[in-house]
C-alpha positions in Angstrom: 0.0 0.0 0.0 2.8 2.4 0.9 4.5 1.7 -2.5 1.3 2.5 -4.3 1.0 5.8 -2.5 4.6 6.7 -3.5 3.8 5.8 -7.1 0.8 8.1 -7.1 2.9 11.0 -5.6 5.6 10.5 -8.2 3.0 10.4 -11.0 1.3 13.5 -9.6 4.7 15.4 -9.5 5.5 14.3 -13.1 2.0 15.4 -14.3 2.3 18.7 -12.4 5.8 19.3 -13.9 4.4 18.6 -17.4 1.4 21.0 -16.9 3.7 23.7 -15.6 6.0 23.2 -18.7 3.1 23.4 -21.1 1.8 26.6 -19.4 5.2 28.2 -19.5 5.6 27.3 -23.2 2.2 28.9 -24.0 3.0 32.0 -22.0 6.5 32.4 -23.4 5.3 32.0 -27.0 2.6 34.7 -26.2 5.3 37.0 -24.8 7.4 36.6 -28.0 4.5 37.4 -30.2 3.5 40.4 -28.1 7.0 41.9 -28.0 7.6 41.2 -31.7 4.3 43.1 -32.5 5.6 46.0 -30.4 8.9 46.0 -32.3 7.0 46.0 -35.7 4.8 48.9 -34.6 7.7 51.0 -33.5 9.5 50.2 -36.7 6.5 51.5 -38.7 6.6 54.7 -36.6 10.3 55.0 -37.3 9.7 54.5 -41.1 7.0 57.2 -41.0 9.2 59.7 -39.1 12.2 58.9 -41.4 10.0 59.8 -44.4 9.0 63.0 -42.6 12.7 63.8 -42.0 13.3 63.2 -45.7 10.5 65.6 -46.8 11.8 68.3 -44.5 15.3 67.6 -45.9 14.0 68.2 -49.4 12.4 71.5 -48.3 15.6 72.5 -46.7 17.5 71.8 -49.9 15.1 73.9 -51.9 15.3 76.9 -49.5 19.0 76.7 -49.2 19.5 76.4 -53.0 17.5 79.5 -53.7 19.5 81.6 -51.3 23.0 80.1 -51.7 23.5 79.4 -55.4 27.3 79.6 -54.9 27.3 76.4 -52.9 26.0 74.4 -55.8 28.7 71.7 -55.5 27.4 70.9 -52.0 23.8 70.5 -53.2 24.8 67.7 -55.6 25.9 65.5 -52.7 22.9 66.6 -50.6 20.4 66.0 -53.3 21.8 62.6 -54.1 20.1 61.2 -51.1 17.5 58.5 -52.0 14.1 58.5 -50.5 13.7 56.1 -47.5 10.8 54.1 -49.1 11.4 50.4 -49.4 14.4 50.2 -47.2 14.6 46.7 -45.7 17.3 46.7 -43.2 17.8 48.7 -40.0 21.3 49.5 -41.2 20.0 51.2 -44.4 17.6 53.2 -42.3 20.4 54.3 -40.0 22.5 55.4 -42.9 19.7 57.5 -44.4 18.8 59.0 -41.1 22.5 59.9 -40.4 22.9 61.4 -43.9 19.8 63.5 -43.5 20.9 64.8 -40.1 24.4 65.6 -41.4 23.0 67.4 -44.5 20.7 69.5 -42.3 23.7 70.4 -40.2 25.6 71.5 -43.3 22.7 73.5 -44.6 22.2 75.1 -41.1 25.8 76.3 -41.3 24.9 78.2 -44.6 21.7 79.5 -43.0 23.4 80.7 -39.8 26.0 82.6 -41.9 23.4 84.8 -43.4 21.4 87.2 -41.1 18.6 87.8 -43.6 18.1 84.1 -44.3 18.3 83.1 -40.6 15.5 85.5 -39.7 13.0 84.4 -42.4 9.9 82.9 -40.8 9.6 80.0 -43.2 13.2 78.9 -42.4 12.6 79.3 -38.7 9.4 77.1 -39.1 11.3 74.6 -41.1 14.1 74.4 -38.5 11.6 74.0 -35.7 9.7 71.3 -37.6 12.9 69.4 -38.2 13.9 69.7 -34.6 10.5 68.4 -33.4 10.6 65.5 -35.9 14.1 64.6 -35.0 13.2 64.5 -31.3 10.2 62.3 -32.0 12.4 60.1 -34.2 14.9 59.7 -31.4 12.2 59.0 -28.8 10.6 56.2 -31.0 14.1 54.9 -31.7 14.8 54.5 -28.0 11.4 52.7 -27.6 12.3 50.4 -30.5 15.7 49.7 -28.9 14.1 49.0 -25.5 11.7 46.4 -27.0 14.5 44.9 -29.1 16.6 44.6 -25.9 13.8 42.8 -24.1 13.3 40.5 -27.0 17.0 39.7 -27.4 17.4 39.1 -23.7 14.5 36.7 -23.7 16.1 34.8 -26.5 19.4 34.1 -24.6 18.1 33.5 -21.1 17.3 30.0 -19.9 14.6 28.4 -20.2 13.1 30.8 -22.8 16.1 30.3 -25.0 14.9 26.7 -25.5 11.6 28.0 -26.9 13.4 30.5 -29.0 15.5 27.9 -30.6 12.5 25.6 -31.2 10.6 28.5 -32.9 13.8 29.7 -34.6 13.6 33.2 -33.2 16.8 35.2 -33.8 18.2 38.4 -32.3 17.0 41.6 -33.7 19.2 44.5 -34.8 19.3 47.7 -32.7 18.7 51.1 -34.4 21.8 53.0 -33.4 21.8 56.7 -32.7 22.8 59.2 -35.3 25.5 60.8 -33.2 
């Protein structure tokens, strides 16, 4: 009788362990899906803000070209920037974002060298709009990187790394800062 009791206890422990494992598997998979959705949403926001930065950049080029025709050689390089649509990798988006920021910095040096141009309201509005968009972009970039960090940590930490390897989840790339 005592052996039968021990057998039932062992069987109960095994069944309990199995149930806990199944629940953990379901919860972990749900977590991966949730965090992956958050990453995709912030990536869409980054794409939108990158497109906005690009449009502001185009307006900047037009304004600067009109008032500084002597700097034409600089505009060729500035204008050669491709639109951010259809970029696949985070690295490509980082490169475009960095180029836009550097080009704006270059054009700001032209603008700041001319008192008349610096005080024009449309230029001031453009500068403010770019600053606001850049701040929003950096904010969303930090959120994206936070979600990516959580996701990447979950992939390497035991026991969730077992689930990640079964589901073939791989680490995601961070979106590095422009500066």
